[in-house]
C-alpha atoms as one frame of an Amber mdcrd trajectory, in Angstrom:
protein
 -14.997   4.629  15.009 -14.656   1.306  16.879 -18.057   1.804  18.562 -19.609
   2.787  15.262 -18.241  -0.251  13.457 -19.272  -2.540  16.324 -22.827  -1.225
  16.094 -22.822  -1.860  12.362 -21.516  -5.391  12.899 -24.276  -6.176  15.388
 -26.893  -4.702  13.058 -25.612  -6.627  10.067 -24.910  -9.963  11.782 -28.087
 -11.476  10.389 -26.871 -10.686   6.862 -23.444 -12.350   6.942 -24.338 -14.398
   3.872 -26.240 -11.841   1.833 -25.292 -13.230  -1.573 -27.402 -11.165  -3.948
 -30.038 -10.244  -1.362 -31.717  -6.853  -1.073 -30.129  -4.105   0.995 -31.716
  -1.281   2.961 -31.007   2.447   3.212 -28.907   4.468   3.802 -26.210   4.031
   1.185 -22.986   3.187   3.052 -19.719   3.800   1.185 -16.409   2.485   2.496
 -12.807   3.315   1.608  -9.347   2.959   3.099  -6.714   5.690   3.175  -5.511
   6.335  -0.389  -5.158   9.665  -2.219  -7.275   8.446  -5.125 -10.290   7.921
  -2.834 -10.178  11.393  -1.295 -12.640  13.033  -3.740 -15.526  11.391  -1.859
 -14.339  12.763   1.479 -13.646  16.158  -0.098 -17.212  16.145  -1.426 -18.435
  15.390   2.087 -16.365  18.232   3.525 -17.770  20.634   0.935 -21.336  19.699
   1.869 -22.227  18.035  -1.413 -23.854  15.097   0.403 -25.465  16.861   3.349
 -29.057  16.392   2.156 -28.642  12.756   1.096 -28.900   9.462   3.045 -25.241
   8.797   2.347 -22.715   7.577   4.899 -18.972   7.690   4.196 -17.016   5.206
   6.301 -13.227   5.233   6.601 -11.306   1.993   7.148  -7.651   1.501   8.053
  -6.982  -1.077   5.329  -8.293  -2.445   2.039  -8.801  -5.831   3.699 -11.285
  -4.232   6.110 -13.144  -2.583   3.235 -13.533  -5.869   1.361 -14.571  -7.746
   4.488 -17.176  -5.105   5.324 -18.525  -5.186   1.763 -18.745  -8.969   1.632
 -20.492  -9.090   5.026 -23.048  -6.428   4.075 -21.756  -3.709   6.404 -21.299
  -1.357   3.455 -23.111  -1.177   0.127 -20.381   0.457  -1.958 -16.642  -0.233
  -1.796 -13.632   1.639  -3.118 -11.285  -1.142  -4.289  -8.509  -1.920  -6.737
  -9.358  -3.844  -9.889  -7.689  -7.021  -8.633  -9.701  -6.819  -5.416 -12.888
  -6.414  -7.453 -12.052  -9.613  -9.341 -11.553 -11.540  -6.105 -14.911 -10.316
  -4.795 -16.546 -11.294  -8.086 -15.030 -14.770  -7.897 -16.925 -15.519  -4.666
 -20.211 -13.935  -5.830 -20.430 -13.942  -9.642 -23.144 -11.861 -11.343 -23.778
  -9.805  -8.201 -21.472  -6.817  -8.703 -20.958  -3.825 -10.969 -18.319  -1.154
 -11.431 -19.945   2.283 -11.555 -16.936   4.607 -11.363 -13.232   4.523 -12.180
 -11.377   6.557  -9.560  -7.814   6.591 -10.814  -4.923   4.734 -12.349  -1.737
   4.354 -10.331   1.262   5.682 -12.235   3.962   5.367  -9.581   2.076   5.709
  -6.303   2.310   1.937  -5.563   5.900   0.896  -4.937   8.512  -1.505  -3.631
  10.841   0.347  -1.269  14.051  -1.184   0.082  16.912  -0.347   2.390  19.418
   1.871   0.530  22.033  -0.901   0.306  19.802  -2.868  -2.086  20.215  -1.668
  -5.655  18.038  -4.205  -7.449  15.075  -6.476  -6.832  17.294  -9.520  -7.344
  19.405  -8.524  -4.344  16.360  -9.098  -2.136  16.747 -12.868  -2.496  16.501
 -14.395   0.972  15.398 -11.065   2.474  12.233 -10.028   4.315   9.633  -8.196
   2.249   6.735  -6.623   4.114   3.309  -6.239   2.540  -0.332  -5.931   3.462
  -2.316  -9.194   3.406  -4.559  -8.083   0.546  -5.102  -8.933  -3.090  -3.211
  -5.800  -4.085  -0.255  -6.686  -1.874  -0.081 -10.195  -3.344  -0.479  -8.897
  -6.893   2.265  -6.292  -6.513   4.575  -8.910  -4.995   3.973 -11.262  -7.933
   4.748  -8.526 -10.472   7.816  -7.381  -8.515   9.231 -10.908  -8.401   8.595
 -11.370 -12.126  10.545  -8.194 -12.883  13.382  -9.280 -10.628  13.582 -12.828
 -11.967  12.744 -14.278  -8.553  10.300 -16.941  -7.415   7.920 -16.623  -4.474
  10.115 -18.855  -2.332  13.143 -16.618  -2.950  11.932 -13.988  -0.473  10.552
 -14.102   3.049   7.174 -12.389   3.090   6.097 -10.619   6.266   2.464  -9.619
   6.757   2.435  -5.992   7.894  -0.791  -4.004   8.433  -0.905  -0.851   6.351
  -0.659   1.609   9.299   2.605  -0.089  10.376   4.433  -0.071   7.038   6.653
   2.884   7.933   7.511   1.660  11.443   8.226  -1.887  10.218  10.668  -0.473
   7.684  12.442   2.006   9.958  12.717  -0.490  12.844  14.361  -3.099  10.633
  11.519  -5.604  10.864  11.652  -5.838   7.057  14.327  -5.177   4.448  11.803
  -3.955   1.888   8.122  -3.140   1.811   5.398  -3.052  -0.814   3.308  -0.009
  -0.039   1.613   3.053  -1.510   0.909   6.689  -0.812   0.913   8.281   1.713
   3.304   5.692   3.229   5.508   5.880   0.148   6.492   9.496   0.838   7.111
   8.846   4.541   9.366   5.856   3.926  11.297   7.574   1.143  11.938  10.448
   3.561  13.440   7.875   5.947  16.076   6.982   3.353  14.498   4.135   1.389
  15.430   3.275  -2.192  12.614   2.782  -4.707  13.169  -0.390  -6.741   9.809
  -0.748  -8.492   6.694   1.314  -9.001   3.324   0.994 -10.708   4.392   3.151
 -13.676   6.225   0.013 -14.866   2.920  -1.878 -15.138   0.667   0.841 -16.637
  -3.065   0.222 -16.465  -2.770  -2.741 -14.092  -3.494  -0.961 -10.808  -6.791
   0.819 -11.263  -9.048   1.964  -8.443 -12.787   1.497  -8.796 -16.110   1.993
  -7.091 -17.778  -1.399  -6.754 -21.385  -1.976  -5.712 -24.056  -4.637  -5.947
 -26.320  -4.842  -8.956 -29.517  -4.935  -6.904 -29.519  -1.827  -4.757 -32.950
  -0.457  -3.989 -34.321   2.361  -6.160 -33.667   4.917  -3.429 -30.102   3.666
  -2.981 -29.498   3.970  -6.715 -30.702   7.572  -6.552 -28.282   8.197  -3.697
 -25.533   6.500  -5.712 -26.107   9.069  -8.452 -25.727  11.835  -5.850 -22.495
  10.221  -4.677 -21.031  10.118  -8.185 -22.185  13.673  -8.950 -20.446  14.880
  -5.782 -17.317  12.960  -6.753 -16.967  14.810 -10.057 -17.796  18.154  -8.416
 -15.013  17.451  -5.912 -12.564  16.641  -8.732 -13.348  20.014 -10.279 -12.891
  21.732  -6.911  -9.536  19.995  -6.413  -8.378  21.246  -9.799  -9.567  24.815
  -9.230  -8.730  25.130  -5.511  -5.935  22.618  -4.869  -4.623  24.058  -1.603
  -7.990  24.415   0.080  -8.985  20.947  -1.131  -5.734  19.484   0.198  -6.211
  21.186   3.549  -9.641  19.560   3.862  -8.446  15.968   3.314  -4.820  15.949
   4.467  -5.695  15.049   8.068  -7.374  11.796   6.973  -4.216  10.912   5.053
  -2.066  11.939   8.057   0.061  14.213   5.855   0.450  17.937   5.276  -1.604
  19.576   2.521   1.514  19.939   0.371   2.426  16.287   0.905  -1.060  15.310
  -0.200  -0.722  17.335  -3.398   2.709  15.782  -3.997   1.211  12.290  -3.581
  -1.164  12.960  -6.476   1.804  13.109  -8.859   1.804   9.313  -8.990  -1.873
   9.120  -9.900  -4.049   9.829 -12.873  -7.445  10.811 -11.480 -10.105   9.731
 -13.969 -12.427  12.523 -15.107 -15.942  12.178 -16.531 -14.862  11.708 -20.190
 -12.377   9.082 -19.053 -15.091   7.272 -17.121 -17.453   7.356 -20.081 -14.748
   5.723 -22.185 -13.634   3.120 -19.636 -17.137   2.083 -18.603 -18.601   2.329
 -22.102 -18.439  -0.009 -25.049 -15.388  -1.960 -26.308 -12.679  -1.664 -27.462
 -11.672   1.275 -25.238 -13.369   0.161 -22.049 -11.935  -1.709 -19.064 -12.913
  -5.152 -20.322  -9.570  -5.925 -21.976  -7.604  -4.591 -18.992  -9.665  -6.649
 -16.532  -9.316  -9.724 -18.726  -5.524  -9.438 -18.839  -5.442  -8.764 -15.114
  -7.558 -11.862 -14.490  -5.184 -13.984 -16.594  -2.185 -12.703 -14.653  -3.910
 -13.388 -11.329  -4.750 -16.931 -12.417  -1.127 -17.455 -13.432   0.039 -16.296
  -9.996  -2.690 -18.290  -8.188  -4.429 -15.154  -6.903  -7.653 -16.464  -8.462
  -8.616 -20.124  -8.209 -10.552 -20.269 -11.471 -11.624 -18.081 -14.412 -14.402
 -15.823 -13.214 -17.032 -13.597 -14.750 -15.957  -9.967 -14.793 -18.026  -7.458
 -12.806 -20.534  -5.567 -14.943 -19.216  -2.287 -16.358 -22.176   0.003 -15.670
 -21.997   3.531 -17.111 -25.639   4.329 -16.331 -24.811   6.112 -13.064 -22.211
   8.471 -14.508 -24.533   9.207 -17.445 -27.284  10.347 -15.074 -24.929  12.197
 -12.718 -25.032  15.968 -12.539 -21.478  17.134 -11.750
């Protein structure tokens, strides 16, 4: 993977400041490890993309995904809604949301040592989190719920793959994390003090891409989305085989993967048609409220234009 990414970096070095520039084939899709992104890798395992110029690229963290997308190493990024807003802030009018993957309903959490019974008891303590928009957003919402200010806790930047070891080694007293790390850390005796079910609709995972893909890339994007919905159907009909196909990427057992889905609401085709369609039921209000909250917590520097909600791809998909 390191050699592959290095080759991509060398190839894309001339495009570090792409802005809204044209991109070339194939269609490169990037995602970090998260249960809600697994339908794309399940689709790949099932052969749904084998005849298409589509490349699925796995990253170890959301920060790497965003960096690769902004530098033109990938054309499509699986991101959270808050991350999409941060990308849009730097390049307004360049991006569109073409698919809603899921809504987190408990899979994103604050876990603490068992002696801490409330968020407020973390005052003066070390809280580990990934240096991403999602990590910062979750921290802001956690502190609000606990009646604490940012300066009341000591934040420790911890890369996603090291969340479990940082917690068990005592490097941090609490950690903001998500599945599959959530299950691992709970098994080590952690206490859950906050989860995303307490902020419904705020942590939504999306597929973000540029508005100006080439015609051939847009055709491949339709194939990607069609395979995604086929994979969702396969997961529903054949859960254990589906889990066995993707569990290794999540570094969990198939049963642990299925358990991790309990904290997610995977968004089906009707749900996507509603969320990417016309107001008042689409994502526009949710994204607007999210943007206001991010401005309040200084996660955005200024009001920014929301990414385009584009339902044209899912309407032409053939699941």
